[in-house]
N, C-alpha and C positions, 0 to 999 in steps of 0.2 A: 539112716540118712546122714547123720553127723556124729562124730566121735567127740564127746565133751570133755575128754581127759585134760586137754590143754586150754580149756576155756574158763572164763570167769563166770561164776554163778552169782547172780544178784536177785534180790527179792523185791516185789512190788505189791501194792494193794490191788491194782486192777489194770485195765487197758481201756483205750478209747479209740473211736473211729471204726470204720467199716472197711477201709482200704488196707490191703496187706502190704507189708507186715504191720501188725497192730502197733500202736503207740502205747508203751507201758508207762503208767503214771503212779505217782506217790511211792517213792522208794521206801523200803523197810530195812533197817539194820538186821543182820542175821540173829542177833540176840533179842530182837523184838518179835520173833515168830512164835514164841511159846504162849503168847496172849492172843493169837489169831487162829480162827477156824478156817479161814479162806485166805489164800495168798497166791501170787504168781511167782514161780521159780523160773528165772530166765537165764539163758546162756549167751555169752558174748564172745566173739573171737578176739584175737590180739589187737585188731584194728578197732574194736568197740562195736562191731556190727552184730545185731541180734541174729543168732543162729536158730533159736527156738525157745519155746517156753512151755511150761505145764501149769495149768490152773489146778491147785490143790485145794480140795474141800474136805474138811474133817479127815485129813490124812490120805485121801484117795484122789488120784489124778482124774479129774472130770473132763478136761480138755487139753489137747496138746497141739502145738503148731511147730513144724520144722521147716526151716527156710534154706534155700540155696540161691545164690546170686550170680548174675552174669559178671563178666570182667569189668563192665562199666558201673557196677554197683547196683544195678536195677534187679529187682526180684525175678528170679528165673523159675523157681519151683516152690510150691508150698504144699506140705502134707498136713492135713488137719484130721485129728482123731478125736471123736467125742465118745464119752462113755456109752457102751452098749450099741454103738453104731459102726458101720463100715467106714474105713478111712476114706477121705477124699483127697484127691491130688489135683492141683491146678498148675498149669504150665503157662509161662509168660514169655513173650519175645523180648528182645533187648531194649524195647521201648515201653515195657510194662503192659503191653496189650495181651489179654488172655488169648491163648491159642488152643488150649484144650483143658478139659476138666472132667473128673469123674467122681 
């Protein structure tokens, strides 16, 4: 969905909220990861917009979110993958109203 080569990777303790895209909370410096079993590895584009994240638990990705946005900055598409489950895709109109999901 997104190529992360030109994106900034940052780390967080967790996320909050139920509305997509999730709000990532409590940043962690990269050198602070060696003391953590669980963390969020997040990717941001050049404008600072969250493109996606992986929840890493004991070295394994347990949850992934990938986001695309409309030109007005509103979420257009979210792909959600949970460990051992089929991926889910949610599509939103340019007013952030869900128009489809699987």
